[in-house]
Each structure stands twice: as C-alpha cells, then as structure tokens.
FIDREN-486310 format. One record per residue: residue in one letter; chain; x, y, z negated of N, C-alpha, C in turn. Coordinates in pm, 1 decimal, decimal comma, always signed. Example, Ala and Ser with C-alpha at 12.3 -4.5 7.8 and 13.67 -1.06 7.14 Angstrom:
# FIDREN-486310
 code unit      n_x      n_y      n_z     ca_x     ca_y     ca_z      c_x      c_y      c_z
    A    A  +1319,0   -569,0   -780,0  +1230,0   -450,0   -780,0  +1320,0   -330,0   -780,0
    S    A  +1285,0   -225,0   -708,0  +1367,0   -106,0   -714,0  +1290,0     +3,0   -787,0
This chain:
# FIDREN-486310
 code unit      n_x      n_y      n_z     ca_x     ca_y     ca_z      c_x      c_y      c_z
    M    A   +240,7  -2496,2  +1202,7   +198,6  -2384,7  +1282,7   +321,2  -2323,3  +1351,4
    E    A   +302,1  -2277,4  +1472,0   +410,2  -2220,4  +1550,0   +443,7  -2078,9  +1502,8
    N    A   +572,5  -2044,3  +1507,4   +617,3  -1910,9  +1469,7   +630,7  -1822,4  +1592,0
    F    A   +593,1  -1696,0  +1575,3   +605,9  -1596,4  +1680,2   +676,6  -1475,1  +1620,1
    P    A   +810,7  -1483,2  +1606,7   +883,1  -1372,9  +1542,9   +869,7  -1243,2  +1622,6
    L    A   +883,9  -1132,9  +1552,8   +874,3  -1000,9  +1613,9   +981,1   -985,1  +1721,5
    D    A   +937,7   -950,1  +1840,1  +1027,1   -927,1  +1953,2  +1026,8   -777,0  +1980,4
    T    A  +1137,2   -710,0  +1948,8  +1143,2   -564,5  +1961,9  +1145,6   -517,8  +2107,6
    E    A  +1161,2   -608,0  +2200,6  +1162,3   -572,3  +2342,7  +1024,5   -587,5  +2407,3
    K    A   +936,0   -654,8  +2339,5   +804,5   -687,0  +2395,4   +703,3   -576,4  +2366,4
    I    A   +609,5   -555,8  +2457,5   +495,4   -467,6  +2433,9   +377,0   -558,8  +2405,5
    Y    A   +328,8   -553,8  +2282,3   +224,1   -644,5  +2236,8    +85,4   -599,9  +2282,7
    L    A     +7,6   -699,1  +2323,2   -133,6   -680,2  +2357,2   -217,0   -737,4  +2243,6
    S    A   -345,8   -714,2  +2245,1   -432,2   -756,1  +2134,3   -433,8   -907,4  +2112,3
    S    A   -416,5   -986,4  +2216,2   -422,3  -1132,3  +2201,9   -287,0  -1194,8  +2168,3
    D    A   -179,9  -1117,3  +2172,3    -46,9  -1171,5  +2142,4    -36,9  -1210,6  +1995,8
    M    A    +34,2  -1319,7  +1972,7    +54,2  -1370,2  +1837,5   +180,0  -1308,5  +1777,3
    L    A   +176,5  -1289,4  +1643,4   +289,7  -1231,0  +1571,7   +298,7  -1297,1  +1435,1
    T    A   +420,0  -1334,8  +1396,6   +445,7  -1394,6  +1266,0   +519,7  -1292,8  +1179,8
    L    A   +464,0  -1265,9  +1061,3   +525,9  -1172,8   +966,6   +531,6  -1236,0   +828,9
    E    A   +629,3  -1193,7   +750,8   +639,2  -1237,3   +611,9   +540,1  -1156,8   +529,7
    G    A   +469,0  -1224,2   +442,3   +373,9  -1156,8   +355,1   +391,4  -1201,4   +212,7
    E    A   +306,2  -1150,0   +125,2   +312,1  -1189,2    -15,4   +285,2  -1337,6    -32,4
    G    A   +200,2  -1390,4    +53,5   +166,3  -1531,8    +45,2   +254,6  -1619,9   +132,4
    G    A   +365,1  -1565,6   +182,4   +455,0  -1641,1   +269,1   +442,8  -1593,5   +413,1
    T    A   +483,1  -1678,6   +503,9   +480,9  -1646,1   +646,1   +339,3  -1661,1   +700,0
    E    A   +294,9  -1558,8   +774,8   +161,3  -1561,8   +833,0   +170,3  -1532,4   +982,4
    T    A    +95,3  -1610,0  +1059,6    +89,2  -1590,1  +1203,6    -53,7  -1555,2  +1240,6
    R    A    -68,3  -1444,8  +1312,8   -200,8  -1397,6  +1353,4   -188,9  -1329,5  +1489,3
    S    A   -303,1  -1312,4  +1553,2   -305,2  -1232,5  +1675,4   -296,9  -1085,6  +1634,8
    M    A   -259,6   -999,3  +1727,9   -253,0   -856,0  +1696,1   -389,6   -805,6  +1649,9
    T    A   -495,9   -853,6  +1712,2   -630,6   -813,4  +1670,8   -654,8   -848,3  +1524,4
    E    A   -614,1   -967,7  +1484,6   -631,3  -1009,0  +1344,2   -544,3   -924,6  +1250,5
    W    A   -419,8   -893,2  +1292,3   -333,8   -809,5  +1209,7   -395,2   -670,7  +1191,4
    L    A   -457,2   -618,2  +1297,2   -521,1   -486,7  +1287,0   -635,5   -489,2  +1186,5
    Q    A   -706,5   -600,5  +1181,1   -816,8   -614,7  +1085,8   -765,6   -628,7   +942,5
    R    A   -662,8   -709,8   +925,4   -615,7   -744,9   +791,2   -519,6   -645,6   +728,5
    D    A   -429,9   -587,9   +809,2   -325,9   -501,8   +752,6   -286,0   -390,4   +850,3
    P    A   -378,6   -298,8   +877,9   -348,0   -193,8   +975,8   -234,8   -100,5   +931,8
    V    A   -222,0    -75,1   +802,1   -115,6    +14,0   +754,3    +20,7    -47,8   +782,7
    R    A    +34,9   -175,3   +756,9   +162,5   -244,1   +782,2   +197,9   -239,2   +930,6
    I    A   +100,2   -264,1  +1015,5   +124,0   -261,7  +1159,8   +161,8   -119,9  +1203,2
    H    A    +93,5    -20,2  +1151,6   +124,9   +118,3  +1185,7   +268,0   +153,2  +1145,0
    R    A   +307,5   +111,8  +1027,4   +444,1   +140,0   +981,5   +548,0    +71,8  +1070,2
    L    A   +519,8    -49,7  +1113,0   +612,3   -119,7  +1203,5   +625,5    -46,4  +1336,8
    I    A   +517,1    +15,6  +1379,8   +518,4    +87,4  +1508,2   +582,5   +224,8  +1493,6
    I    A   +536,1   +302,8  +1398,7   +574,3   +443,6  +1389,3   +699,6   +467,6  +1305,3
    K    A   +703,1   +413,8  +1186,7   +814,9   +444,9  +1097,6   +938,1   +359,4  +1126,0
    E    A   +917,4   +229,7  +1139,0  +1031,1   +141,1  +1158,8  +1067,3   +125,6  +1306,3
    K    A   +974,4   +159,1  +1394,3   +993,9   +152,3  +1539,6  +1043,0    +15,0  +1586,2
    L    A   +990,0    -87,7  +1522,8  +1026,2   -224,8  +1558,6   +922,5   -290,3  +1648,0
    L    A   +799,4   -244,9  +1638,0   +688,5   -306,4  +1710,0   +639,6   -209,9  +1817,1
    H    A   +631,5   -260,0  +1939,8   +583,0   -179,9  +2051,8   +452,5   -241,9  +2099,8
    V    A   +350,7   -157,3  +2110,2   +217,9   -207,7  +2145,3   +160,3   -129,1  +2261,7
    D    A    +63,9   -189,9  +2327,7     -9,5   -122,5  +2433,5    -93,7    -11,7  +2371,2
    Q    A    -82,9   +108,3  +2425,5   -150,9   +224,6  +2367,5   -302,7   +208,7  +2364,6
    M    A   -360,1   +165,9  +2473,4   -506,4   +156,6  +2482,0   -561,4    +32,3  +2411,6
    E    A   -495,0    -77,9  +2428,9   -549,0   -204,4  +2379,3   -522,7   -228,1  +2230,9
    V    A   -412,8   -173,3  +2178,2   -377,6   -198,8  +2038,8   -371,5    -69,8  +1956,3
    F    A   -300,9    +32,8  +2004,9   -279,8   +151,0  +1921,8   -408,0   +229,9  +1896,2
    A    A   -489,3   +250,0  +1998,4   -614,6   +325,7  +1979,4   -705,8   +258,7  +1875,7
    P    A   -727,8   +127,3  +1885,4   -808,7    +62,7  +1780,4   -741,3    +66,9  +1642,3
    L    A   -609,3    +63,8  +1641,1   -536,6    +69,8  +1514,0   -567,8   +199,0  +1439,4
    V    A   -567,0   +310,9  +1508,9   -594,5   +440,0  +1444,4   -734,6   +440,5  +1384,8
    S    A   -829,5   +383,9  +1457,3   -966,5   +374,2  +1407,8   -972,8   +287,5  +1281,7
    K    A   -900,1   +178,9  +1282,0   -898,2    +87,9  +1166,5   -831,8   +154,7  +1045,0
    L    A   -726,2   +231,8  +1070,5   -657,8   +300,6   +960,3   -751,4   +394,8   +887,2
    R    A   -832,7   +465,0   +964,2   -924,1   +562,6   +905,2  -1017,5   +495,4   +804,3
    R    A  -1062,7   +376,0   +838,4  -1154,5   +304,7   +749,2  -1082,6   +227,0   +640,5
    A    A   -966,1   +172,0   +671,2   -896,6    +85,4   +575,8   -827,5   +163,4   +464,2
    D    A   -764,5   +277,1   +499,1   -689,3   +353,4   +399,9   -694,2   +500,2   +440,7
    Y    A   -801,3   +568,4   +400,3   -823,5   +705,6   +444,9   -711,5   +799,3   +401,0
    E    A   -658,2   +780,2   +282,7   -549,7   +866,8   +234,4   -426,2   +853,2   +323,4
    Y    A   -390,5   +731,4   +358,2   -277,4   +709,5   +449,1   -306,7   +773,6   +584,1
    Y    A   -427,3   +753,2   +635,8   -468,6   +811,5   +763,4   -459,4   +963,8   +758,8
    R    A   -506,3  +1024,1   +651,7   -504,2  +1169,5   +635,8   -361,4  +1221,8   +636,4
    R    A   -272,1  +1151,7   +568,8   -132,5  +1195,0   +561,7    -62,4  +1184,2   +697,3
    I    A    -88,3  +1077,4   +770,4    -20,7  +1063,8   +899,8    -81,3  +1154,8  +1005,5
    T    A   -207,2  +1191,9   +989,6   -274,0  +1276,8  +1087,3   -236,8  +1423,0  +1067,6
    G    A   -229,1  +1469,2   +942,8   -189,5  +1606,9   +913,6   -271,1  +1708,7   +989,8
    L    A   -204,1  +1798,5  +1060,3   -271,1  +1905,9  +1133,4   -340,8  +1857,9  +1260,4
    K    A   -328,6  +1730,7  +1292,4   -402,1  +1675,6  +1406,9   -542,9  +1631,4  +1367,1
    M    A   -573,3  +1640,9  +1237,4   -704,6  +1601,9  +1186,8   -811,8  +1690,0  +1251,1
    L    A   -919,1  +1625,7  +1296,6  -1031,1  +1700,5  +1352,4  -1117,0  +1752,0  +1238,8
    I    A  -1148,1  +1882,8  +1244,4  -1225,5  +1945,4  +1137,6  -1336,3  +2033,2  +1195,8
    D    A  -1441,0  +2051,5  +1116,6  -1542,7  +2151,8  +1148,1  -1491,5  +2280,9  +1088,5
    F    A  -1460,0  +2376,6  +1174,1  -1405,2  +2503,5  +1125,6  -1495,3  +2616,8  +1170,2
    P    A  -1527,0  +2708,2  +1080,1  -1615,6  +2819,9  +1115,7  -1565,7  +2894,5  +1240,4
    G    A  -1659,5  +2921,8  +1330,4  -1626,3  +2993,6  +1452,7  -1604,9  +2904,5  +1573,1
    F    A  -1601,5  +2773,5  +1551,8  -1585,1  +2678,2  +1661,5  -1714,3  +2598,9  +1676,7
    N    A  -1752,3  +2570,4  +1801,6  -1877,2  +2498,6  +1828,8  -1867,9  +2350,1  +1799,2
    S    A  -1748,4  +2296,1  +1804,4  -1730,5  +2153,2  +1778,7  -1604,1  +2135,0  +1695,4
    E    A  -1576,7  +2010,7  +1660,5  -1457,3  +1982,7  +1582,4  -1332,8  +2021,2  +1660,7
    V    A  -1233,7  +2073,0  +1589,0  -1105,9  +2110,2  +1648,7   -993,6  +2053,1  +1564,2
    E    A   -876,9  +2039,3  +1625,0   -761,2  +1999,5  +1546,6   -730,6  +2111,1  +1447,7
    A    A   -696,0  +2074,5  +1327,3   -665,5  +2172,3  +1223,3   -551,6  +2265,1  +1265,5
    R    A   -466,0  +2216,7  +1352,2   -353,6  +2297,0  +1399,1   -398,8  +2426,9  +1466,7
    I    A   -512,7  +2424,4  +1533,7   -558,0  +2542,0  +1607,6   -585,5  +2659,4  +1514,0
    P    A   -672,8  +2645,9  +1414,1   -690,0  +2761,0  +1323,7   -566,3  +2788,2  +1237,9
    Y    A   -490,5  +2684,1  +1205,8   -365,4  +2701,1  +1129,2   -271,8  +2795,6  +1204,2
    D    A   -258,8  +2776,4  +1335,3   -168,5  +2858,5  +1416,5   -228,3  +2993,1  +1455,5
    T    A   -357,5  +2994,0  +1490,4   -416,5  +3115,4  +1547,1   -472,7  +3213,3  +1443,1
    D    A   -517,4  +3162,5  +1330,5   -574,6  +3250,3  +1227,5   -536,6  +3196,9  +1088,9
    P    A   -410,4  +3215,3  +1050,5   -363,2  +3157,8   +923,7   -441,1  +3204,5   +801,2
    I    A   -489,5  +3328,4   +803,2   -564,4  +3378,7   +687,3   -696,4  +3303,5   +672,2
    A    A   -771,1  +3289,7   +781,3   -897,8  +3215,4   +776,3   -872,1  +3069,8   +740,0
    F    A   -764,7  +3011,3   +795,6   -733,1  +2872,4   +763,1   -699,2  +2859,0   +615,0
    Y    A   -619,4  +2951,7   +562,9   -583,3  +2948,7   +420,8   -708,2  +2953,8   +333,9
    K    A   -797,3  +3047,3   +365,4   -920,7  +3060,5   +286,8  -1002,6  +2932,3   +294,1
    W    A  -1013,9  +2875,3   +412,5  -1091,3  +2751,6   +431,2  -1025,1  +2635,8   +357,3
    W    A   -893,4  +2624,0   +373,4   -820,8  +2509,5   +318,9   -806,5  +2518,6   +167,8
    R    A   -755,0  +2628,1   +117,2   -724,2  +2639,4    -24,8   -845,0  +2685,9   -105,0
    K    A   -904,5  +2796,3    -65,9  -1014,5  +2852,5   -143,9  -1146,0  +2782,3   -115,2
    G    A  -1158,2  +2722,9     +2,8  -1280,1  +2650,7    +39,1  -1280,1  +2507,6    -10,4
    K    A  -1174,8  +2472,1    -83,8  -1163,0  +2337,1   -141,9  -1162,2  +2227,7    -35,5
    N    A  -1089,2  +2250,9    +74,4  -1077,9  +2151,8   +181,8   -940,0  +2087,6   +186,6
    E    A   -866,6  +2097,1    +77,1   -731,9  +2040,5    +71,4   -732,9  +1888,7    +91,4
    Q    A   -841,0  +1824,2    +51,7   -850,2  +1678,9    +67,9   -885,1  +1638,7   +211,4
    R    A   -927,9  +1733,3   +291,1   -964,9  +1702,4   +429,4   -844,8  +1706,5   +523,2
    V    A   -750,3  +1797,2   +496,8   -633,1  +1811,6   +582,9   -508,7  +1808,1   +494,8
    Y    A   -419,2  +1714,6   +524,9   -294,1  +1705,9   +450,3   -191,8  +1801,8   +511,8
    L    A   -135,9  +1887,6   +427,9    -25,9  +1975,0   +469,1    +96,4  +1937,7   +385,9
    S    A   +202,8  +1902,2   +453,7   +327,2  +1873,8   +383,0   +373,2  +2002,0   +313,9
    P    A   +462,3  +1990,7   +216,7   +513,8  +2112,7   +152,2   +573,1  +2212,3   +252,7
    A    A   +636,8  +2163,1   +357,5   +694,3  +2253,1   +458,8   +584,6  +2330,8   +531,4
    Y    A   +475,5  +2263,5   +568,8   +364,8  +2332,0   +635,8   +291,4  +2425,3   +539,9
    Q    A   +281,8  +2386,8   +414,1   +222,6  +2476,6   +315,0   +306,2  +2603,8   +304,6
    F    A   +437,0  +2587,2   +295,1   +526,4  +2701,7   +282,9   +510,1  +2795,2   +402,6
    K    A   +508,1  +2739,6   +523,5   +492,0  +2822,6   +643,8   +359,2  +2898,2   +640,5
    L    A   +252,9  +2829,4   +601,9   +121,5  +2893,4   +593,9   +121,7  +3003,9   +489,6
    F    A   +169,8  +2973,4   +370,6   +170,4  +3071,4   +262,4   +255,7  +3192,9   +299,0
    Q    A   +367,1  +3166,9   +364,2   +455,9  +3274,9   +404,0   +387,2  +3367,3   +505,5
    K    A   +317,8  +3309,7   +603,0   +244,7  +3391,1   +701,1   +136,7  +3474,2   +634,0
    V    A    +58,7  +3409,2   +546,7    -51,0  +3478,4   +480,2     +3,2  +3587,7   +388,3
    M    A   +111,1  +3558,5   +318,9   +170,5  +3656,8   +229,0   +218,0  +3778,9   +307,8
    H    A   +268,4  +3757,1   +425,2   +314,9  +3866,9   +509,7   +197,5  +3947,6   +566,0
    M    A    +87,7  +3878,8   +599,3    -25,7  +3943,9   +664,4   -125,3  +4005,6   +566,8
    E    A   -160,5  +3927,9   +462,7   -263,5  +3974,0   +368,7   -244,8  +3905,8   +232,8
    P    A   -146,8  +3951,8   +155,1   -112,9  +3884,8    +29,3   -224,6  +3884,6    -74,7
    K    A   -318,9  +3976,8    -64,2   -424,9  +3986,0   -165,0   -517,6  +3865,0   -165,5
    V    A   -522,7  +3789,6    -56,5   -612,1  +3673,3    -52,1   -549,8  +3549,8   -117,3
    M    A   -420,9  +3556,8   -146,8   -350,9  +3438,0   -196,2   -370,3  +3414,5   -345,8
    L    A   -368,0  +3287,4   -380,1   -369,2  +3248,4   -521,1   -229,6  +3268,7   -578,1
    K    A   -224,4  +3298,6   -706,4    -95,5  +3324,5   -772,3     -1,0  +3205,3   -759,4
    K    A    -52,5  +3085,4   -772,2    +35,0  +2967,5   -764,3    +99,7  +2955,5   -626,6
    D    A    +30,9  +3000,7   -521,2    +87,2  +2994,1   -386,8   +192,6  +3102,7   -364,6
    I    A   +170,0  +3217,6   -423,2   +270,2  +3325,5   -417,6   +396,9  +3279,7   -489,6
    D    A   +378,5  +3219,4   -605,8   +493,2  +3168,3   -682,3   +567,4  +3060,5   -604,5
    F    A   +494,0  +2975,0   -533,0   +555,2  +2869,5   -452,4   +646,9  +2930,5   -346,3
    V    A   +600,1  +3033,9   -277,3   +680,4  +3099,2   -173,8   +802,5  +3165,4   -234,9
    K    A   +786,5  +3225,1   -350,4   +897,8  +3297,1   -413,8  +1007,2  +3203,4   -465,3
    T    A   +977,7  +3075,3   -480,0  +1079,7  +2981,8   -529,5  +1185,6  +2951,4   -424,4
    F    A  +1163,2  +2993,5   -301,0  +1259,3  +2964,7   -194,3  +1336,3  +3087,3   -154,3
C-alpha cells in the first residue's frame, strides 16, 4: 500500500489520503475515513499540534459534528463557553459565553445550583472569574466551596 505522510504545508480535503502511525501499525485512509474512525486524533493534529491543515467547510465542520458523537466529554471540554445551551430568558439556544458575560449571577445559579456543570465545561480559570464576579455582586447566592475556592488565591 502506498504511503501518504503528513504534509504540514498542504490543506487537506475530504478525499485526500493520509498515513498515520497507529496501535496496529501504519494506516492509510482518506480524511473522510479518518474523521469516522478517529476524530479526536485528527482534531488534536489540527488544533493542539498544529501539524494538519484542513479545509474548513469540507473537513473541519464535519469533524466537529463527529467529535460530538464520538467523544462527548472531549467535545464539551474543547467547546467550553462556546457550547450552545438553552438558557432561561432566551428564545433559542445561545453560546454559554453570553449569559456568563452578561449575567454572571444567573449563569452561576444555572450552572452550579441548577446542576448544569456537565453541560458546559469551565476551566478553573473561568470558574475563578465567574466566582469572583458573583462574590463581588451577590455573595449570598454562592456555595461555601466556591467561596473557599476564590479565597485560596
């Protein structure tokens, strides 16, 4: 079988072939097949390692859709505040960033007290910023563990 090593200068389309090392040895597949079989690996090559460049519409958009189904926890972590959520007061889904920025108290209540922590991933830094805002605005709504978290810094 022919090898198609990763070319960091190329912008890959869905039909382009790519050879990668795997647990079972060297594997060659089209980008479409890689998206089906190992979307997390492809995403990491694109975003974290910045070795793989792909067409946004033809490869990246379907990749995000595949990630959501293949590994929801990974998808949730990479999406963070860009996650679309049903939030009280909005007619349709909005990015979590909007209520996080515009109404931190309502977002805190929804996220922490409403048991929606599994729906939107907040890194410790974003948690700290949220808790700090809420503590400044209305500390009585906060859980003791969150107050203690802010005080540790």
